N, C-alpha and C positions, 0 to 999 in steps of 0.2 A: 895428419888431418883425418877426421873421422868420416865414415861413409855418409853420415847425415850431412856433414859440411860440404861434401863433394857432389851430392845428389842435386839435380836441378831443382830450382824453386818450384816449378810447376809439378814435377814428379813428387817432390816431398809433400806438397800441399794435397795432391790427389790421394796419396797414400794415407795421410793423416785423416782426411775427410772420410775415406772408406772405413777407417778404424772407428771414427765417431759415429758413422751411420750404423755400423754393426752394434756399437754400444747402445745407441738410442733405441734401436729396434728390439734388442734383447731385453732391455730394462723397461721399455714402455710397451710391452706386449699387451694385447687385449686381455683383461682379467678373466680367468676361467670361471669365476663365480658371478659373472655379470658386471654390468657397467651402469649403475644407477645414474640417471640424468645424462647419459652419454659423456660423462666427465673425462674418462680416459681417451675416448674417441676424439674429444675436443683437444686434449693435450697433444695427442698424436698428430692431429691435423696440422697444428702449427709447428711442433718440434721436428717432425719428419719432412716438412716442406723443403724443397730444394733451397739451398742457401750457400753462401761462401764460408760460413763457420769461422770468420776471421778471429773472433775473440778466443775460442778454444785453441785455434791454431797458434795464436800468440802465446797462450799459456804453455802449450807443448814446446814451442820454440824456446821459451824462457827456461823450461826445464832442461832441454838439451844444452842450452848455453852454460848451465851450472853443472851439467854432467850426468843427469839421470832422468830417463823417461821410461816408466814402467806402467803396469796396468793400474796401480793405485793413483799415480800421477794423472793418467788419462781420465780416470773417473772424476778426479777433482777438476780437471780441465773441462770435462763435459758439463760439470755443474755451472760453469760460467755461461755456457750456451743456454742452459735452463733459465737463468736469470734474464739473459737477453731476450729470450723467447717470451717470457712472461711480460717483459716491458713492451714488446711490440703488440701483444694482444691487448693490453690495457691502453696503450697509446692510441690504438685504432678506435676505441670506444667513442660514442657520441659526445660525452662530456669532455673528452680530451681533444684528439685531433680529428675525430669523426671521419675516418677513412673507410670506404666500402671495400677496398681492394688492398691486398698485400701480396707482393711477389707474383702479380699477374693472376691472382684468383681471389675469390671473396674473402674478406677479413673473417676472423674467427667468429665474431658476433653476428656476421651475416650468414655464415655457413651453419651456425647453431642458433644461439640467441644471446642477448646481453648478459643474462644471469649466468649462463653456462660459461661464457667467455671469461667473466670475472673469476669464477671458481677455478677454471682451468689455469688462469694466470696465477692465482693464489697457490694452487697446488704445485705448479712448476717452481715457483719461488721457494716454497718451503722444502720441496724435494731436493733442491740444490744443496742445501745445508745438510740434509740427510746423507747425500752422496759424499760430501767432503768428510763428514764424521765417520762414515763407514770406511772410507779410504784410509783415514788416519788410524782407525782401530786395526784394520787389516795389515797396514804397513808397520805397525808397532812404533810409530813416531807421532803420537797424538799432539805433541807440542807444535810440530811443523804444520800440521793440518789445522790446528786451532788458529795459528797465525794466518794461514790461508783463508780460513773462514772469516776471520775478522776483516781481512783486507777486502774480501768480496762484499761483506755487509757494509763496509764504509763506502766502497765504490758505488754500490747500488742504492744506498739509502739517502738519509737527510743531509749527508755531507757530500753527496755526489749526484748520481743520476736523477733521483727523485727531486732533489733541490733544483737541478737544472730544468726539469720539466715544470716545476712550480714557477720558476723564474720566467720561463718561456710563455706560460699561460697568463701570468699575472702582471707582466710588465710590458711597456711599449717596446717595439723593435729596437735592437741595439743601435745606439746613436753613433758609435765609433767602432773601429776595428778592434780596439782593446776591449770594449764591452762585448763585442761579438765573441771574442776569444774566451772571455769569462764564461759566457753561456756554453760555448763548445766544451770548455774545460770541465764543466759540471755535467752537462747533459750527455756528452759523448765520451770525452777522454777519461773521466773517472772510472768507467767500467773497463776501458782498455787498460788503464793503469792497474786496476784490480786483477785483470787477467794475467798480466805479467807477474804480479806479486803472488798470485795463487800458484802459478807454475814454479816460480823460484822458491817459494817457501816449501811447497810440497816436495820438491827435489832436494831440499837440504841446503839451499844457497846461503852464503854468509850474508851478514847485514849489509856489507858494502855491495855485494852482488845484487841483492834485492833492491837497494837504493838506486843503483845504476839502471836496472831493468824498469823500475818504477818511473824514472826520468824518461826513459824511452817511451813508456806507455803513455805518459801525459803528453809529451811532445808529438808523438805519432797520432794520438787521438785528435788533437786539434788540427793537425795537418790532414788527417783523414776527412774531417768534416769540411775543411776548406775545399778539398778535392771533390767531395761529394756535392758541394754547393756550386761547383763551377757552372753548371747549366741550370741552376735554380734561381729564379728571379726573386725569391723571397728576400735575399740579402744582396740584391744587385748593386746597391749603392756602395758596397764595400768590395765588390768583385775584383777590381784592379789591384787594390792593396792586398787582398787575400791571395791572389795569384802570386804576387811577389813574396809574400810571407811563406807560401807553401815550400818553395825550394829551401829557404832558410831553416824552416822547421825540420825538413827531411834531413838536412845536413846535421842539425843538432841531435836528432834521433840516432843517426848513424854514429855520431861521435860518442854517444852514451854507451853504445855496445861495442865500440872498437876494442876496449881492453880485454874482451872475451876472446879475441882472436878469431880463428875460423868458425868456432861454434856460434859466435855472435854475428857472423856473416849472414846467417839465415834471416835474422831480424832486419839487418841492413837491406837485404834484398826486398823484403816485404815493404819496408819504408820507401825505397826508391821506386817501387812499382806505382806509387801515388803520382809520380811525375809523368807517367805515360799518358 
């Protein structure tokens, strides 16, 4: 059993978050030649804000499950958080969810202004694919990172997260648990799935390994949103059924990574934490 497999879940997550914090601080340093429009300051404001970093943690756990976590894989994993961060900045804008606060402090467009927030989100999104390309070039495995890039684009775009946001804005509230899970699958789970695929592809996982980790990501993502909604009245009419589904989804997610043995146990621990 590897050291990563025997390390406590909390200790592992804390160590990986520290690595990500160092990565983000180093790569998002204030520019020496100035910061027109406070663009980088706005990007730093959201990216460096305290957070659980669940998506890049999942990417790194997937990489460990297939046997490789190095600096190039960490950079690609960090790219997933850039995409997530961009989505939060844009979701908070007045035409979208119109939220004044994020993680206990003013949303980006309140701390800066709407135009700067839009540009900061745009910059984070495009930077994510720059990082993955750089990692692939440095690693000498461009094919792996090309597949990782495509997975992230699909999870974040018109087939995934953006489609889910459009559905949420343009349709009536879900009329059934099944409809709710379609929404969760697009708006939330698609990026979770992409995170697992990014880590698995970058680490050189086989197609079977990537498929299994992708199944984990999709199932975990829907379960994650059910857990997140437990105390949210927005989908209260489906709350009882969602609570029942949560345990089933967690079991399915754990089953997807069981073939990986102890390295897959990290992901199973992350999934089971949703039941607490």
